[in-house]
N, C-alpha and C positions, 0 to 999 in steps of 0.2 A: 357543362355550360350552366350558368345561372344568371338570373337578373334580380336585382334588389331595388326596391322602391320604398320611399318613406312618405307618409302622409303629412299634411300640414296640420296646424292646430285646429282642434274642434271646439266650438264655443256653444255652450248650452245655457238654458235659462231654467233656474229652479230656486227654491227657497227652502232652507233647512229650518224646520219649525223649532221653536223654543220647547224644551222638554215639558213645560207646563201648559203648552197649547196657546202660546201668545200669538194672537192673530194681527197685532199691530204691524202695519207695513205690508201685510199680505195683499197682493193685487187682486182685483176683482171686486165684486159687490160686498157690501158690509154684511157680515154673518150674524144670524140670530139663532137662538136656541129653538130647534124644530119642535121641542116638546111644549114650549110655552109661547113661542113667537116673540119673546123679548130678547134684547141684546144680552150677550154674555157679560157678566160683571168685568169692567175694565178691558173688555174685548179679549178675554182670556178664557179658554175652555178649561173647566176644572179637570185636574189630573185624573180623577175617577171616571170621567166621561170619555177619556181618550181610549180608543180601541187598541188592543194589544197588537193587532196585525200591522197598522202603520207605524206603531212605536218600534217594533222589531225591524220593519222595512227600512226606516231611516237610520237606526242604530247599526245595522249590519250590512246593508247593501247600497243605499243611496249615498253618493259621495258628498263631501263637504265643499262649499265654495272655495276656490283657490285664486279667484280673480275678481277685482272690484269687491273686495271683502268688507267694504265700509257700510254694508247694509243694503247694497243694491240687490234687487231681485231679478234683474235681467242681465244676461251676458256675464255671468259671474263664475263660470267654470270653463277651464280650458284643459285640453290634454293633447299630448303629442304621442301618437301611437304608431310604431313602426309597422308598415304593411309589407314585410319582406316577401318576395316572390322568388322561389328557386325553381328552375326548370332544368332537368337532366333528361337526356335522351340519346338514342343511337339508332342507326339503321344498318341492316345487313342485307346484301343482295347477291344473288348467284345466277349466272347464265351458263348453261352447259349444253353442248351438242352431244347427244348420245350416239347419234349416227347421222348420215346424210339425210335421213327421213324423220328424225326425232330431235326435239329440242325441249328443254325444261327451263323454267324460270322460277325464282323464288325471292321473296322479300319479307323481312321481319323488321318491324318498327316498334320501339319501346320508348315511352315518355313518362316522366313523373313530374308533377307540378305541386309545389307546397307553398302555402301562403297564409298570412294572418289577415283576417277580415274584421275590421272594427265594428263594434255593435253598440253605438250610442253610449249610454252611461254604464253599461255592463262590460265585463272583460271581452276581449276579442275572441273570435272563433278561429280554430285552425281548420283550414280547408286543404284536403288532399285529393289530387286527381291522378289517375293512372290510366294510360292509354296503351293498348296492345293491338297490333295489326299484323296479320299474316296473309300473304298472297302467294299462290303457287299456280303454275300453268304447265300444260303439256301439249305440244304441237306434234301432230303425227300426219305425215304425208302418206295417205292410203294408196293413192294413185297419182299420176302426174296431174290430173285435173280435179282431185278430191283431197281436201285438207280438213282435218278435225282438230279443234282446239278445246281443251277442257281447262276450266279455271275453278279454283277454290279460294274462298276468302273468309277470313274470320276477323271480326272487329270486337274489341272489348273496351268498354269505357267504365271505369269505376271512380266514384267520387264519394267523399264523406265530409260532413261538417261535424267537428267535435267542439261543442260549447263546453267551457270548463266547469260549469255549475250544473249539477243534476237537478232536474225539475222537482223530483219527488223529495229531495232533501230540503229544497226551499219551501215546498208546501208544508213539510213537517215542522220546519223551523218557525215559519210564520203562524202555524196553527190553523191552517185552512182545512176544512173538513167537507165531506160530501162529494169529493171528486173521485172518479173512477180512474185509477192510474194503473190498471191491470195490463195495459198495452204500452205503458210508458216507463216501465222500470228500467233503470240504467240509461235513460235518455236525458240528454242535456236540454235545458229549457228554463223558463222563468215566467211566473204569472205576470200578466199585463195589468198595470195600474195606470190609468189615464185620468188625470185630474187637471188637464190643460184648459178646460172650458172656462173662459173668462179670466184665467190667471196667466196663461202663457207658459206655465211650468212644463218641463219636459217629462214625457211619459217614460215608463221603464217596463221592459218585458221582452220575452223571446219565445218563439214557438219551438216545436220539436226540432231537434237536430237529427242526424242519422245519415244513412248511406243511400246512394242511388247508383244505378248501373244500367248499362245497355250492352246486350250481347247479340251479335248478328253473325249468322252462318250463311254463306252463299255458295251455291253449286251451279255452275254455268257450263253448258256445252254448245259449241257452234260448229256446224258443218258447212263448208263452202264447196260448191260443185260447179264446174264450168263445163258446159255442153253446147257445142256449136256457138250460136249467137247469144246464148243464155248464161248469165252468171247468177247462180242461185245460192241462197243462204237459208239455213234452217237452224233453229236453236231453242233451248229451254233454259230457264233460270228459276231456281228454287231458293227462297230466302227464309231462314228461320230467325225470327225476331223476338227478342225478349227485353223487357223493361222492368226495373225495380226502382221504387222511389218512396220518399217520405210522404205519408198521408198526413196532411195538415189542413186545418181550417183557417188559420190565421190568428193573430193575437197571441194568447198564451196557450192555445190548443187545449190539451188535456189538463193543463195546470191552472186554467181559469183566466178570465179577463174581467176586469172590474172598471166600470166607467162612472165618473162622477160629474154631475151637471150643476151649474150655478143656479138653475131654476128648479131644483128638486126639493131640497130640505132646508138647509140653513141659508141658502142664497149664495153660498161660496163653495166651489168645488173642492178647494183644499180643506176647508172646514169639514165638509162631508167626509172626506178621506179620514181625517183624524177621528171623526165620530163613528167611522165604520159603516157609513150609509151609502153604498153605491147606488146610482140611479138604475143601472143595468148590470147584471152579472151574466157572463156566458162561460160555458166550458164545452170543449169538443168531446163528444162521446165517440171516440174514434176506435177503429179496429186496427189490426196489424198493417204494416206498410204494404204498398202495392207490390205485386209480383205477377206481371202479365206476359203472356207469350202468344204467338201466332205464327203462321207460315204463309207466305205469298208465293204464287205460282205464275210464271210467264212463259208463253210459247209463241214463236213467231216464224214466219216464212217470208222470203223476199226474192223476187226475180227481176234482174236487170237485163232487159232484152234490147239487143242492138238490132233494131228493125232494119235500118240501112246505115250507110256510112255517115249519114247526116242526122239520123233520128234515133234517139234512145228513149225507151219507155221503162219505167220502174214501177212494179206493183208489189205491195206488201200488206200483210195482215198480222196483227198482234192480238193475242188473247190473254187477258189478265184476270186473275182470280184473287180476291182479297177476303179471306175468311176473317171473322171478328176475333179480337183478342179475348183470351180467357184469363181468369184471375185465380191464383193458387188457392186462396182461402174462400173463394166465392163471394168476395166483398164487392160486388157490383150489382147494379139494378138496371132495369130498362122499363119503358112505359109503352103500352099499346094504345095509340090514340083512338083506335076503333072501339075499344071496350072500356078504356079508362083504367084497365088493370095494371098493376105494377108487377113486373116479372123478376124473379130471383133465380139463381142457379139451384139445381136439385140439392146440392150439398153446399150450404152457405152458412154464414154466421148468423146468430140471432140478431134481429133488427133492433136498433137503438130505440129507446122509448121516445126520444125527440123526433126521430124519423117517423115512427108510427103515428104520433100525434100530429105531425106536420101534414101527413096525407090523409088524416082521419081514417086510419085503417079499420076495416070491418071487424067487429060490428059497429065501430064508430063511437066517438066521444061527444058528438054533437049531431043534431038533426037539421042544422042550418043548411047543409049541403050533403049530397050522397056520400056514403062511405066508399073507400077505395079497397078493392079486393086484391090481395096478394096471391099470386099463383106461381108455380114452379115452371122451369123451362120446359120440362116434359109436358106439363099441362097446356102450355102455350104452343107446343109443337116446334120449339127451337132448340138449338144446341146449347152447350155451356157458355158460349159467347153471347147469348141472349138476343141474337138476331140471325136471320137467314142469310146464307151466302148467295150473292148474285153472280150468276155464271154468264151473263150477257155482255161482259165488257170486251167487245170486239172493236178494234181500231183499224180502219182501212187507210191505206196510204197509196198515192199515185203521184208520179212526177214525170215530166217530159222535158227532154233537152233536144234542141233542134239547131243545126247550123245552116242558116239560109244560104250561105255562100260556100264555095268550094275552098275554104281555108279555115284556119283555126282562130281567126281574129274576132269573130262574132258568134255568140251563142245565145239563143233565146231559151229561157227556162221558165217553167211553171209547175205548180204542184198543189196537192191537196192532202191533208192528213188529219186524223182524229187521234186524240190523246185522252187517256184516262188518268185522273189524278186522285189519289187517296186523300181523305180527310184525316189528319194526324189524330191518333187515339191516345195521345199522351195523357196519363191519368191526372185528374184534377177534380176538386169537389164540384165544379160546374158541369162536368160531363154527365150526360144522362145515365151512362153505364157505370158511374162511380160516384155515389152520393153519400158521404158520411153525414150523420145527423148530429145536430147540436142541441143543447138544452139552454134556453135563455129565460131568465126571470127578471123581474123588475121590482123596484120598491116605490110605493106611492103613499101620499097622504090622502086619506079618504075622509068622509064625513064622520066616521067613527074614531078618527084620530090616526096616529102614526102606525102604519103597518111596517114592521121592521124586517126586511129581508137583507141581513147584513152579509158577512163573508161566508155564511153557511148556506149553500144553495137549497 
């Protein structure tokens, strides 16, 4: 089975500059030479002043106008990109009676989804998703009034985005330097260039691509026991949970992000791009992708008591244990609000310079506020998940059913229950236990003249 879809035309706004830096017709404010404050002769940036990075960017990666090509700088590019989606899958199920006292059940599900995902002015990414699911159970009649059910489940979800351009290749082609690509080799991506401020031109860029996956193992056992007026159930549920995902900050991630502002240097964001003068440059100093695991535990008991022919009372208790997730590379942190200390695993990666500077790690780079002490999990008295497991998640439940009349037409019911809900620990840069650091620099014009922080961080 497959499904195929096609997208409609995409319209973008951009302007392909004249090789000699002709700014005539460029939207936004009138540009001036940031070194002299005077307009460029004939509103043309001299070829020797054009930075090599934007020159290569436009020659090799930024597409030419193909719509409204009479000099319009808005809505002048269209593309029709197929977004094919193919879905294949099957299910297999078996039910079998081993004997009058035993029964087994099993189901296997398999699915594959493949699609193309458009990405603005850059080539589309290929997205592949794979889903596997296995369920098996065994029912055993121990006695006429006692039944045991064991269930096993396994769920696997794999996904991967494959962007067709390797970010390290683009960095080398453009001549960008000063970027740490040690964890981004073989990874698709593209540096972000945003010069839309005041011009309306479309930005270009793509963060890290890569895989993500979710692996869940579940073991459940339930025992049902009927004794007199009591129908009792007891059970245990153990779940092994794993998650892997792409560690990204946004923008161009490891490959750099460059933002141009009309109020920074020349007065025109596009002219600043040609001059190689970003207002702000950022790059993600990221570690390896996330690989986190944990195990959850659940235990419960319930008694349905037939007090009289008209009155039924049910009592239940559930105990849930949620240990924290641990990360394979130790690439997580936590914060102790009582002491202000930052906690890291005993075996972790070296902290990024931007992260250390951001928290003013001791001994500190400024005296304007206290420095932050970094301690290990052992020193803080916690495990590798960087927090203590809470064992008090007890959920009580009670319900009453009463038939006020000697028939089955009217039943009055009431109940009370407590529930424990976990906070998802999906990894992200915003989560306290998973903070990649970034390095951000800026360029400014000071009283001593122009301080140039160009494409080299």
